[in-house]
TORDREN-659116 format. One record per atom (N, C-alpha, C): residue in one letter; x, y, z. Coordinates in steps of 0.05 Angstrom, whole numbers, plus 5000, padded with zeros to 4 digits. Atoms other than C-alpha are relative to their C-alpha. Example, Ala and Ser with C-alpha at 12.3 -4.5 7.8 and 13.67 -1.06 7.14 Angstrom:
TORDREN-659116
A501849765000
A524649105156
A501850245000
S498449764999
S527349795143
S498550225014
END
This chain:
TORDREN-659116
M501749765000
M500050005000
M501750255000
N498649754999
N501950734995
N498950165024
C500749864976
C502051165057
C501350285000
C498949734997
C502951905072
C500150075029
V499649934972
V505852135139
V500150305002
I500249714998
I504052845160
I500050085030
G500149884974
G505153265222
G497450145005
L502649884995
L498753495256
L500250255017
Q499749774983
Q501654055298
Q501850214986
W498249805012
W506954605287
W502749884994
G497550135006
G512254105266
G501349885024
D498550134979
D517353715307
D498549795015
E501750204986
E512253175322
E501349735004
G498850264998
G516852585313
G499649844974
K500450145026
K515652435239
K502449844991
G497650145008
G522852225229
G500149725010
K500150274988
K522251645276
K497949824987
V502250165012
V515551425248
V500749914972
V499350075027
V517951445176
V502249795000
D497850194999
D524351075194
D499049725007
I501150264993
I520350515227
I498449884977
L501850105021
L515250455171
L501649934975
A498550045025
A520550495116
A500949724995
E499150285002
E522649785130
E498049844982
S502050145015
S516149565096
S499350124973
Y500649865025
Y516450035036
Y502449984981
D498050005020
D520250044971
D501350274996
I499149725005
I520750804964
I499050185022
V500849784982
V520651385013
V500450264986
V500049745015
V518952074984
V499950235020
R500249744986
R520552745017
R498550194981
Y501649865019
Y515153184987
Y499850305004
S500449714997
S515553885016
S502350125017
G498149854983
G519754425050
G502949994990
G497249995007
G527254495051
G501749935024
A498250064978
A533154485098
A499250145026
N501149894975
N528954865149
N498749795017
A501150224985
A526054195170
A502249835011
G498050184987
G529753735217
G498649755010
H501150264992
H528052995224
H502149845014
T498050154985
T531652595277
T499349705000
V500350294999
V532651835272
V502149895018
V498250134982
V535751425327
V500149704995
V499650295006
V538550735308
V502149895019
G498150094980
G541650365366
G501150235015
G498849774987
G546650855394
G500650234982
D499449805019
D547051265331
D497650194996
R502049805004
R543251915321
R500550134973
F499849875026
F541852185251
F498250244999
A501649755003
A539552905240
A499950064971
L500449965029
L536752975170
L498350244995
H501449755007
H534353615137
H498849994972
L501050035028
L533353435063
L499549724992
L500450285007
L534252695056
L497649885014
P502250144987
P528152265070
P501049845024
S499250154976
S528351935139
S500649714994
G499550275008
G528251265104
G502849954989
S497450035013
S535151395075
S502049855017
V498250154984
V538551075135
V499749704997
R500450285006
R535750405112
R501149944972
S498550045024
S540350135058
S498449874977
N501650145021
N534849755020
N497750164990
V502249845007
V530150335011
V500850224980
N499549795019
N530050794950
N498850275011
C500849744989
C529351544966
C499650204978
V500749795020
V526152104927
V499750275013
I500549724992
I526552854936
I498350124978
A502049945021
A520353104899
A500250294991
N500049755013
N518853714857
N499950245018
A500549764984
A516454194911
A502050045023
V497949964980
V522454104957
V501950214988
V498049825008
V527254684954
V502749905011
V497650154993
V534254394955
V502450195004
D497549864995
D540254714988
D502249804994
P498050205008
P545854344952
P502249955020
D497950034980
D550954485006
D499149825023
T501150174978
T546554185061
T499749724991
L500550275010
L544653595017
L502649854998
L497550145003
L551853425001
L501249935027
K499050064974
K553753465074
K498649765012
E501550234990
E548252975091
E500849744986
I499250245015
I550152495035
I502749915009
E497350074991
E557452515056
E500049915029
G500250094972
G555552445129
G499049725003
L500950285000
L551751805115
L502249814989
A497850175012
A557551545072
A502249955021
E498050044979
E562251645131
E499149795020
R501150214982
R557651175169
R499249754984
D500350235018
D557850665112
D497149974990
I502650015012
I550950845086
I500250164973
T499749875026
T551250985011
T497350044987
L502549945014
L545751304969
L500349964969
D499650045028
D548751134901
D498049794989
G501950185013
G543450824856
G497349995014
R502550014987
R537850944906
R498950275010
L501049734996
L537251704913
L499250124974
F501049885025
F533052064861
F498950285007
I500849734994
I532352824861
I498550114976
S501649895022
S527053174819
S501650214985
E498749805017
E529853564761
E498650275002
N501549764997
N524454074777
N500150135028
A499649894974
A526454184849
A501650264999
H498649745002
H528654904860
H502450015019
L497449984986
L535555114886
L500050235020
V499549794980
V536955494950
V503050064999
L497249925002
L543355894940
L500750225020
D499049814980
D547456394980
D498350255002
Y501549754999
Y543357004960
Y497249965013
H502550054985
H536956674987
H500550025030
K499449994972
K540156585055
K500650285009
T499449724994
T542757295054
T497450165002
E502549865000
E535957565036
E498349935025
D501550094977
D532657145091
D501050145026
R498849884976
R537557405144
R499550305001
L500349715001
L537158135122
L497150085006
R502849944996
R529558125121
R499249965029
E500650064972
E528957805190
E501150215018
E498749804983
E533958295220
E498550274998
S501449745003
S530158885191
S497350015013
L502750014988
L523558655221
L500050035030
G499749974971
G526158675292
G498049835015
K501950154984
K520658475341
K497849884984
N502150115017
N515958335283
N500949784982
K499050215017
K520257795252
K498349755001
I501550255002
I517057145229
I501249795018
G498650214985
G522256715264
G500949784982
T499150205019
T524956355203
T502649885010
T497550134993
T530955885207
T502450134986
I497949865015
I534956365162
I501449804980
R498950195019
R535955785113
R499450084971
G500649905027
G533456185052
G497649874987
I502250155011
I527155775044
I497950184988
G502149825009
G522056335039
G500950154975
P499149875024
P526256744989
P500149824976
C499950195023
C527256124946
C497249954989
Y502850055009
Y519755974944
Y498950254986
A500949755012
A518556714928
A501150024971
D498850005027
D523356664868
D498649794983
K501450215015
K519756024847
K497450114989
V502649885008
V513056384845
V500550234980
G499449785018
G516256994812
G501149914973
R499050135024
R519556534760
R502450124987
S497849875015
S524357044730
S502749935011
F497450044988
F529956904779
F500249725013
A500050274989
A528556164794
A502049824986
L498150215010
L533755614786
L499249735011
R500850264992
R532354874788
R502349804996
M497950205002
M536454234792
M500849964971
S499450045028
S535854164717
S501950214988
D498249805010
D539854804708
D502949925003
F497350104998
F546054424730
F501049864975
K499350155024
K545854074663
K501450174979
D498749825019
D548154684624
D501350235016
L498649814982
L553455074664
L500450274987
S499649745013
S554455614611
S497550175003
K502549864997
K547155804613
K499650085029
L500349944971
L547255754689
L501650245008
K498249774993
K553056244693
K498750264992
D501349765009
D549256754652
D497550075018
K502349964983
K542956664694
K500950115027
L499149914974
L546856744758
L500950295000
R499149725002
R550057394735
R497650195001
N502449835000
N543157694721
N498650005027
I501450024974
I540157434786
I501650155022
V498349884979
V545957654831
V500250304996
E499949725005
E546358334797
E497450145011
Y502649894990
Y538958454813
Y499949995030
K500150034971
K539458184884
K501850205014
N498149814988
N545558624899
N498850285000
K501249735001
K541759244877
K497950025022
V502149994979
V535959064924
V501350015027
F498750014974
F540558884982
F501350275007
A498649744995
A544459544975
A497950225005
A502049784997
A538259984967
A498349975025
V501850054977
V533959665021
V501549975026
Y498750084976
Y538959405071
Y502950125003
K497249905000
K545559765053
K502049785005
A498350244996
A548759075049
A502249994979
E497850045019
E555258885016
E499249814977
P500950175023
P554658564946
P501249725002
L499150285003
L555257814933
L501449974974
S498650055024
S559757524880
S498749784984
A501250205018
A556257164822
A502049784993
D497950205008
D562856834803
D500549805023
E499550184978
E563856544873
E497749805003
I502350184999
I556756264873
I500149804977
F499950185023
F557855974804
F502149785005
E498050204994
E564255624827
E498949785018
K501350194982
K560255294882
K498149824984
C501950155016
C554955094831
C501349794982
K498550205016
K560154744788
K500549755017
L499550234982
L561954314848
L497449855005
Y502650134995
Y554554184863
Y499249834976
A500850145025
A553253984791
A501649744997
D498350235002
D559153504791
D499149775018
K500650214980
K556853144853
K497049925001
L502850054997
L549253174847
L498549924974
L501450065025
L547453104773
L499349714996
G500550295003
G547852354777
G497549915014
F502550074985
F541852354824
F497550124988
V502349845010
V537452814782
V498549854979
T501750145019
T531552524744
T497250115001
D502849935000
D524152594728
D498649835021
T501150174978
T521352354795
T497149954998
T502950055004
T514052424775
T499749744983
E500150245016
E515151904720
E500949765016
L498950224984
L519251474768
L497949905019
L502050094980
L513751464821
L497649874987
H502350125013
H508051314772
H500849734989
R499150265010
R512150754741
R500149805023
A499750184977
A513650464810
A497349915010
I502750074990
I506350494832
I498649814981
A501150185020
A504150164767
A501149725002
E498750264996
E509049604781
E499449875026
G500850114974
G505949494849
G501850055023
K498249944978
K511449784891
K498650195020
S501249854979
S509650104957
S501650265005
V498749744997
V511150844969
V499150135026
L500549864976
L511651225034
L500750304996
F499649715005
F510751985028
F500450135027
E499249884975
E514152395082
E499750314998
G500349715000
G511853105097
G502150125019
A498249854983
A516053645131
A498350215015
Q501549814982
Q514054145186
Q497349875009
G502650114991
G506654065205
G497750154988
T502449895013
T499554215183
T499550295008
L500649734991
L498954835225
L502050214990
L498149825013
L504955125188
L499650024970
D500750005029
D501655025120
D499650294991
L500149735011
L502255655077
L497150104997
D502849925005
D494755665060
D498149935023
H501950104980
H491655295119
H501150025029
G498849984974
G496255455177
G499650285012
T500349744986
T497056055224
T501650224987
F498649805016
F499256545171
F500050275015
P497550045015
P503956925170
P502149845014
F498050164985
F507356495223
F499949714991
V500150275012
V507855905176
V502549964983
T497850055019
T512755585128
T499250104973
S500549895027
S513155755054
S498949804980
S501150215018
S510055115027
S497549885013
N502450144990
N503854675035
N500949755015
S498850224983
S506254245093
S497949815010
S502150194993
S499553905104
S499949784979
S500350215021
S497353275066
S498950124974
L501149875024
L493853755017
L502250074981
G497849935018
G500753924989
G501349764986
M498750235011
M502753214974
M499549954970
P500550055029
P499253124906
P501550204982
A498749805016
A501853784878
A503049975000
S497150024997
S508853664905
S501249774984
C498950255012
C509652964875
C498949944973
G501450085024
G504852934817
G498649745003
V501450254995
V501552344850
V497350075013
P502649934989
P493952414862
P499549885027
A500650104973
A491352334933
A498549744999
K501550255002
K486751774909
K501849754999
M498250225001
M492951344900
M501249935028
I499050054973
I494451384975
I498049845016
D501850184985
D491550825017
D499650095029
E500349924972
E492851135085
E501450265006
F498749754991
F494251825114
F500449975031
L499350044972
L497851755181
L500950275011
G499349744988
G497952385224
G501749965025
V498250024978
V503652475274
V499650245019
C500149784981
C502852885338
C501449915026
K498950054974
K506252945405
K497749975020
A502050024978
A502652785470
A499650275014
Y500349724991
Y503353535483
Y500350174975
T499749835023
T504354135438
T502550175002
T497749825000
T510554525417
T499850184976
R499849825022
R512055105372
R502650155001
V497549845002
V518255465347
V499450264985
G500449745013
G518456205329
G497550135010
G502249844992
G512856705333
G497349884993
G502750095006
G505356635328
G498449915025
P501750074977
P499456485374
P500249705007
F499750274990
F499655855417
F498249985025
P502049984977
P493355795461
P500749835024
T499550174977
T495855225505
T502850025011
E497249964991
E502955485516
E500250025030
Q499449984971
Q505755395586
Q502750135004
D497549864996
D511055925596
D500550015030
N499850034971
N512255675667
N501649745006
E498550244992
E515155085706
E499149764985
T501050235015
T510654595670
T501249994972
G498849995027
G513054835602
G502949935001
Q497250064998
Q520254785625
Q500449705006
Y499850294994
Y519054085653
Y499749844974
I500450135025
I516353865585
I502550044982
R497749945018
R522154205548
R502449845008
D497650154990
D527453875592
D499649704995
R500550295003
R524253185591
R499949914971
G500350075028
G522753195517
G502350104982
H497749905016
H529453515496
H499050184978
E501449835020
E525354055461
E501750234992
Y498349805012
Y530754425424
Y500349934971
G500350055028
G530554505349
G502349844987
T498050165015
T534153985305
T501650184981
T498749835020
T535654525254
T501450245012
T498949754989
T536855145297
T501149985028
G499250034972
G537954895368
G498450185018
R501649824983
R532755405392
R498249855019
P501950134982
P528655215453
P497250034989
R502749995010
R521655035432
R498050095022
R502249924982
R515455345464
R498449755005
C501350254993
C511754795501
C497350055015
G502649974987
G504554695525
G498449754999
W501750244999
W498854215536
W499049924972
F501150115025
F495853785481
F497550164992
D502249845010
D491054195438
D498449834981
A501750185017
A485553735413
A498550164979
V501349845020
V482254315376
V501750024975
A498249975022
A488354435334
A500549734986
A499550275011
A489753685324
A497649904984
S502450085014
S482553555304
S499750144973
Y500149855025
Y482854105252
Y501949884979
S498150125018
S489053785222
S499049734990
V501150265008
V485653105222
V497850054978
T502249955018
T479653405186
T500950094972
I499249915027
I483053785130
I502049814987
G498050185011
G488253235121
G499049724994
A501150275005
A483452645114
A501649785014
I498350194985
I487452295169
I498449755008
D501250254993
D485951565180
D500749915028
C499150084974
C489951435243
C502350175009
I498149824987
I494851755291
I502449855011
A497650094985
A501951635314
A500450215023
L499749824976
L502251935385
L502749975012
M497250024992
M509452085402
M500650145026
H499049874976
H513352295464
H498149975024
L501750054977
L508251995513
L501749995026
D498250034976
D514151845560
D500850275012
T499249744990
T515652585566
T498250095023
L501949914979
L509452685610
L500149845025
S499750164975
S511452155661
S501050185023
G499249844977
G512052465730
G498250235006
L501949794995
L506452965723
L497549885015
K502350114985
K500952855775
K497350064986
E502449935016
E495753215732
E500850094973
I499549925028
I495453325657
I497550134990
K502349865012
K491053815621
K499949954970
I500350035029
I488253735551
I497850204991
C501949795009
C484754295512
C498049864982
R502150135016
R478154045486
R498250204984
A501549795014
A475154715462
A501450275005
Y499149734996
Y476655455455
Y497550175008
E502049804995
E472756035483
E500950264986
I499449765015
I472656625434
I497650195001
D502249814998
D468457245447
D497649895016
G502150104983
G464556885501
G498649754990
K501250245011
K462856295457
K502049774997
Q498350235002
Q465755595457
Q499949894971
T499850135027
T468255275392
T501949775001
C498150235002
C471554615375
C501350004973
F498749995026
F473854835306
F502250215000
F497649844998
F480755135300
F499950244980
P499949775018
P480955855272
P502850064992
S497349955009
S487255895230
S500650304997
N499649715000
N486156655227
N501250085027
I498549954974
I491256905278
I498750215017
T501449804983
T486857485301
T498149855019
K501950164984
K481556995325
K501549825019
L498550194984
L486656495349
L501450145024
S498849854978
S490157025391
S498150065022
Q502149944980
Q483557145427
Q499049755013
A501150264990
A482356405441
A501149945028
S499350104974
S482256175513
S499549705001
P500450285000
P483255425521
P498149915022
V501850134981
V477755025555
V501249735006
Y498450244994
Y481554475592
Y498349795014
E500950224984
E479753795618
E502549895014
T497850094984
T484353555674
T499849705006
V500050294995
V486252825680
V502349925018
D497850104983
D490652415727
D502449934983
G497550085013
G497852325706
G501049745010
W498750254990
W502651765723
W502850065008
E497349964989
E509151715761
E502049824986
E498250205011
E512151105727
E501450094974
E498749975026
E517351135672
E498949784981
I501350195018
I514550795610
I501749944975
T498350035024
T520550775562
T500549714992
E499550285006
E521050015567
E497449854994
V502650145004
V513549865558
V499649964970
S500550065028
S511849525492
S497149914995
D502750095002
D504649325506
D498250225011
F501849794991
F499149845510
F498749945027
H501450074976
H495549465565
H501849995025
K498249994977
K501749485609
K500950285007
L499649724992
L501950245609
L498550065026
P501649914977
P499850585674
P497250084992
A502849935007
A492350705678
A499850294991
G500249725008
G493451455673
G500950044972
A499149975028
A497351385608
A498049884981
R502050125017
R492250915578
R497550184997
N502449835001
N486451375596
N500650254984
Y499349765015
Y490151975568
Y500049954970
V499950075029
V491351635501
V497149964990
M502750055009
M484051415497
M498450264999
L501449755001
L481752125512
L500850164975
I499149875025
I485952395454
I498649874977
E501550145021
E482851855410
E497150104998
E502849914999
E475952075432
E499750284989
L500249725008
L477252815420
L500850044971
T499249975028
T480652725352
T498349834982
G501650195016
G476052165329
G501649804984
K498350195015
K481851745305
K501649825019
P498550184983
P485451135334
P503050075000
A497149974998
A492651205359
A501249724996
T499050265007
T495650605324
T503049965006
I497250004993
I502850785341
I500450195023
I499449834977
I505251055408
I502950005006
G497249974994
G512251315420
G500550035029
V499349984972
V515251205489
V503050055004
G497149944999
G522451405473
G501050054972
P499049935027
P526951615415
P500849774982
K499050235015
K529350925394
K497849854985
R501950155015
R526050475343
R498449815018
G501350204983
G524449955396
G498250125021
Q501749884980
Q521150455442
Q497450104988
T502549945015
T514650415404
T498049795006
I502250184996
I507950105419
I498250004975
F501850035024
F503849845359
F497449885009
R502750104992
R496349745367
R498549934975
END
C-alpha cells in the first residue's frame, strides 16, 4: 500500500522516527515538501541521525529515496548529509533520486532571509534563516528561479546567475545597505554541486508513477506540520510551502486517490518554534518540565521550543483537513512524572465555545483554552511495549485523545529509539 505521513501540529512531532520505522516495509520513501528548514531525527541503536533534506528512510540501505518537485534543495546541506551517511557506511548511490524540477536554495536566498528578518526586529516571522522563503518567492516569481535541471548546462547557468545576483545586489544595497555578493563565487560552488549531484537528478514524477504501476509501495514523508501550512496554517507564522497532506499531490504529481492511508503524527503535548499564537502554551515550570524531559530544542536551529498542553482543537482541525485515517502519538514518555495533565478540548472566543480551529491568527490570539484535567502517572514507560501494560493514567490519556480527535492511535512513541514504540 501507499501511505502519507503528516505532522498534525506545528512541526517537530516525531515524523522522522515514524517514517524510519515504517520504511522497512516500503520500497520507496518520498520527501515531498519544505527544505533544509525541516529537521527529522532518527535514532538507530546508539546512533543519532539528524536529517534536513534526505528522507528519513535513507538510513535503511534497502530503501529507495526520492526528493520531489516541491522541495527546495540547498545543495550544500544535501551534500553534507550524503557525505555524512557515507562516513557511516550508508551509501545512496543508485537509490537516491532528486526531481529535476526541484528549486535551488543558493547563497543569495540565505542572505535575503537574514537581512529581512533582522530588519523586522520584534515583528520577525522567526524563520530558520535557511533561505527557504526567498527561494519559494523566486519560484513563484519565475524570472529568477533556478532548478536542479539548470546544473545540466553550466554556461547558461552562469549567465542566469549573473543576472540574478546583479538584481539581488541592487535590492540588498538599496533596502538594507548590504555588501554585494559575487556571482562568480556562487557559480564556482554550483560547478561543484553539479559534479556531485547531477547523477541523482531525474524525472521523479515518471519514476513514482512507474513504480506504483509496478505494484511497489511508496511512503510519502511531509515536513514541518499542518498548522504551518502556507494556506491552511496560522499565517503569516507559517512555512513557505503546503506542509499538510493537501500539498502532497501537487508536490509529487501523485493524486491523493492513490494513497491508501494518511497517518497523522502528533506529540502527547504541543510545541511551537518561532512567533505566532499558541493557546495552550505553558510559559512556566510545567512548560520547562516538558522542554527538559522531551529535549525540546530545534534539530535545525537548536532554539528552545515553546511547550504546552495537548491541543485537541488544533489536532482535530489537522485531522479534518488532512483526511487522516489514524494517529501516531509520540513522546508519551515525556509526560511521566506529572500528577495532573490538562488537555484542551475547546476554545472560548468572544464568550462562545468552539471546537473548530480558527487558523486566522486574530481569532486564534483571542482564544482561551477550555481544559479537561486528568490524572497523570509517576512511572517511567520507556520500556513498555504493550499498551495494556501502560499505567492506567497513560492509557486513559491516550483514549481521551482518540475520543477528541475521532481517530485511533495505532502507534505510540515512548522513547526516541525504534524499539521504544507501541503498535496497536
